[in-house]
N, C-alpha and C positions, 0 to 999 in steps of 0.2 A: 140429032147426033147421028154419026155413022152407024151402019148396021154391022160393021166389021171392026176388029181390034187386033192389036199385036199381042201375041202370046209366045212364051219361050217354052217349048215342049220337047219331050223326048219320045221317040218311036221305039226305043229299045233300051235295055240296061247297058251301062258302060261307064267310061270315064267322063270327066267334066265336059269334054268336047262333044258329047252326044246331044247337048242342047242345040235346038234350032229355033231361030226367030221365024215365026209363021204368022199368017193372017187367018183369023177364024171369026165366026159369028159372035157378036156380043150376046152373052147368055141372058135369058129372061128369068126373073125371079118368080118362084112359086108363091102360093098364098101365104106361107109362113116364112118367106125369105126376103132378104134385101140384096140389092145389087150395089156394089161399092166401086167407085172409081179409085183405082189403086194409086197411092202416093209412094208407098215403100213396102218392102218386105225385109226379112233378114234370114240368115243361114243358121240352121240347127242341125245337129248330127242326124236327126231323122230324115232331113231333106236329102243329104248326100247318101245315106244308107238306102233310101228308096231308089235313088238314081243308080246306085251300084247294083241293084237287084238283091241286096242282102236281106230285105224284108218284102218279098214280092206280094204277100197278102195285103200289104198296106198301100199298094200302088194304085192310083187312079187308072181308069181305062186309057189305053194308048189311042191317040197321041195324048200323053199325060202332061198336064200342067202341074208342076210341083210347088212346094213351099207353103208352110202352114201359117206363118205370121203375116199379118197385113195391117196397114193403116191407110185410111183414105176417107173419102167423102161419099155419103149415101147418095146414090143417083136415082134409085127407085125402090119402093117398098111394096110387098105383097099385100093383098086385101085384108089379111088377118093381123098385120103388124101394126102395133100401136106405140111401141117404144121408140121408133125412129121415123124420121121423115127426110125427104130430100134436102140436102145441104148440111146434114149433121156430120160432124167429124167423129169418126169411130176408129176403133182398133179391135182386132179379134183373131180368131183361129178357126176359120170356116171350112178349110179343106186342106189339100196337099197330101192327105192320106185318105184313102177310101173314096174321095171325090176330088174334082178338079180344084187346084189351088190358086195361089195369089200371084204367080209370076206372069202377069198379064195386065192389060190396061184396065180390065174390070174383073171382079170376082163376085160370084153369087154364093150365098150361104144362109143357113138357118139363122133367123134373127137372134136366137138365143146364144149364138157363138160370138156375138159382138157386144161391145159396151161403148159408151161415150168416151172419147179419148181424153187423157189428162190435158188440162189447160195450161199447165206451167212449163211444158217442154214442147219443142217443135213437133208437129204432127208426124213427120217422118220418123223421128226418134222413137215414138211410141211403138213402131213396128218391131223394135228390138226386144219388146217385153213379153208378148203373150205366152209363148211356150215356156220360156225360162222362168218368168214370174209366177205363172200358174203352177209349175212344177215345184218351185221353192215354197210357195204358199201352202200347197197341199202336203208337202213333206213336213213342214213345221207347225202348221195350224190344224191339220187334219189327222195325219198318221202319227204325229207326236204332239204332245202338249208341253210347250216350252214355258217355264215359269221364270220369274225374276230370280236371278242368282244361279240359275242352272249353268252347269259347265257344258258347252256345246262345241264339238269339234267339227269343223267344216273342211272336207276334202275339196280339192279343185277350187280353191276360194276365189280365184280370179277368172274362172271359166264362166260360161253363160249362166248356168243355174247357180253355180257357187257364188258369184259376185252378188247375186240377189239374195242368196241364203245368208251371207254375212250381214247384209243390211237389215234383213228381217229379224234374224236372231238377236242382233244388237237392239233393235226396237222393242223386241219382246222382253228385254232386260237381262238377257243371258250374258255370261262371261264367255266370250267367243275366242277360241283358238283356231287359227286358220293355217292350212298347209300351203306351201308354195315352193317351187323348185329353184327359184332365183330370187335375189334380193329385190329386183324390180317388182316381181309379183308379190312378194311379201310386203313391200312398201305400199303397194296399191291396196292390199287386204287391210292394212292398218288404216289407210285413208278411208276405206269403206266402213270401218267400225270395229275391226278385230282388236281385241285386247292383247293378244299375243300371237306370234306366228311360229311355224315350225318348218325347217328345211327337211322334208321327209326323205331326201336323198342322202342325208348325213346322219339323222337321228333315228334309232329304232323305236318301235311302239312303246316299249317299256320305259325308255328314257323320257319321252314327252308325257306319258301318263304320270310318271313320278313328278316331273317338273311342274306340270300345270294342274294336276288334281291330287297331289300328295299321295299318289299311288292308288287312289280310290276308283279311278275310271271316270269317263265322261258320262253325264246323264243322257245326252243325245249325241249320236254320231250321224252327221249329215253327209251322205255319200251319193253325189250325183254322177259319179264315175262308174260304179258297179264293177263287175268282173272280179279280179283278184283283190280289189280294195275291200271287198266284204270280209275277207279273212282278217285283215288288219283292223277293220271296224269292230269285229267281234272281240278282238284282243283289247281294243281301246275303251270299250263301253263298260260301265259298271254293272254289277249284278242287278237285275230288275230294270236295267236301263233300256233305251230304245235306239235301234238302228233304222234309219230311213234312207231309202235308196231308189234309184232309177234302174236297178239291176237289169242288165241285158241278157239275152239268151246265150251270149258267148260263154257265160260263166256256168258251164254245165257241171263242173266238178267242185263247186263250193261245198264245204263241209258245214252243214247246219247243226251239227252236234253241240257246238258251244251255246246255241240258243237254249237248248234243254238244260245244259249243265249249269247255266247261271240265270235261267228264267228270263230270257230277253224277249223284247217285242221287236218284230221286224215289220216295217211298213214299206210297201212297194207302190210307186206312183207311175201311172201312165195317163197323162192329162189328155191325150188325143183320143181316149176311148170313146167319149160321147160322139165324136165325129165319125169314128169307125163304125160304131154301133147304130148310129142314126137315131139315138134317143138320149134324153137327159141333157140336151144341149144347153138348157138354161143354166146349168151349173157353171158353165164356162163364162157366160155373160155376167152372172152374179159375182163371181170371183174377180173378174176383170174390173167391175165397178169398184170393188174394194181396193184393188191394186191402184186404180186411177186416183182414188181418194188419198192413198198413201203417197203417191208421187206428188200430188198437189200440196200435201202437207210437208213435203221435204223429207219424208222418211226414206224414200227409195228413189233412185235414179239409175237409168240404164247407162252402162259405160260402152260407148261405141268406139271400137278400135280403128275401123276404116270404113269408108263408104265407097260403094261401087254402083255404076249404072247397071240397069238390067242387061244391057248389051255385053257387060263384062261378067255375067253370071258364072261362066266357066272358070275365070280366074278367081272369083270369090270362093267357089267350091274347092279349087286347088289349095287356096290359103286355109280354108276351114279344115281340110283333111290333114294338112301339115301341122296344124295346131299352134303355129307361131304367132299367136295373138292373145289378147286378153279381152274379157267382156264379150262383145258381139260384133259381127260383121253385118253392115247394113247394105241393102240393095234399094236403090232409088229409081223409080220409073221416070226417066227423063224424056 
């Protein structure tokens, strides 16, 4: 194989056009790492926030190769790696924050950040899953315990994390109420498993709490949006209930007093932490193995809105920032 590869890197923070196609050395895996020939990646908010310079502490060294999600084929494995061998189809979250990411022909990462890819969907499509599926799983299976018959409210139900959250909450046996700003989005949420939908642009919190929980409040509010959505989440959840969120640092003025007033539980998820910290990476792989099993059982499927070539990463980022899509935007290494 060639000793060089294509990578799409940034030398500075800025708009989508800061990406440059460059040629760089193919990375070598360390003893606990694998090298993966990249088939696809996908766009997550963390990817464009790193590019914008909004979260500089998460940025790989310049020239920085971004993007957390990856699907591909193992090309080489370090001497301590037993779980994978050359030729294995895998998906994972090896970098893009803290270390170089997936927007290249090859990516290297700790073996613990990968799992064998689902067999029932195209390998490229599995790149739409890692960040969003890990986030939804940890929100519903770790930070909250969703039981059969629980009332679960899902914000952003057709977004990246939300569309997985609807499917998982439905599988857990919950009664799922999903929010959406358009009839198209609400229809997709119903197709994904929501029992009821809410046009949050028209109905206030009290109205849909009364309609869907007889005024008692939701057992769990699933909030992958964060910021001012937390205020309404605290209104919508029942006393002693749980709010789970990906709360961002933008929401510096959120009033946490309602948590004390009604004895709420608040769970905050940051699935990229093991990559940033450089420890506990096996948690990622173990959860991805579970997610792959659920995909192969027909419980969960990624919704891909549009596919872009790596050469079109700038346009994919512009679309992601506009937000005029549902599910995920996929990037394929052509």
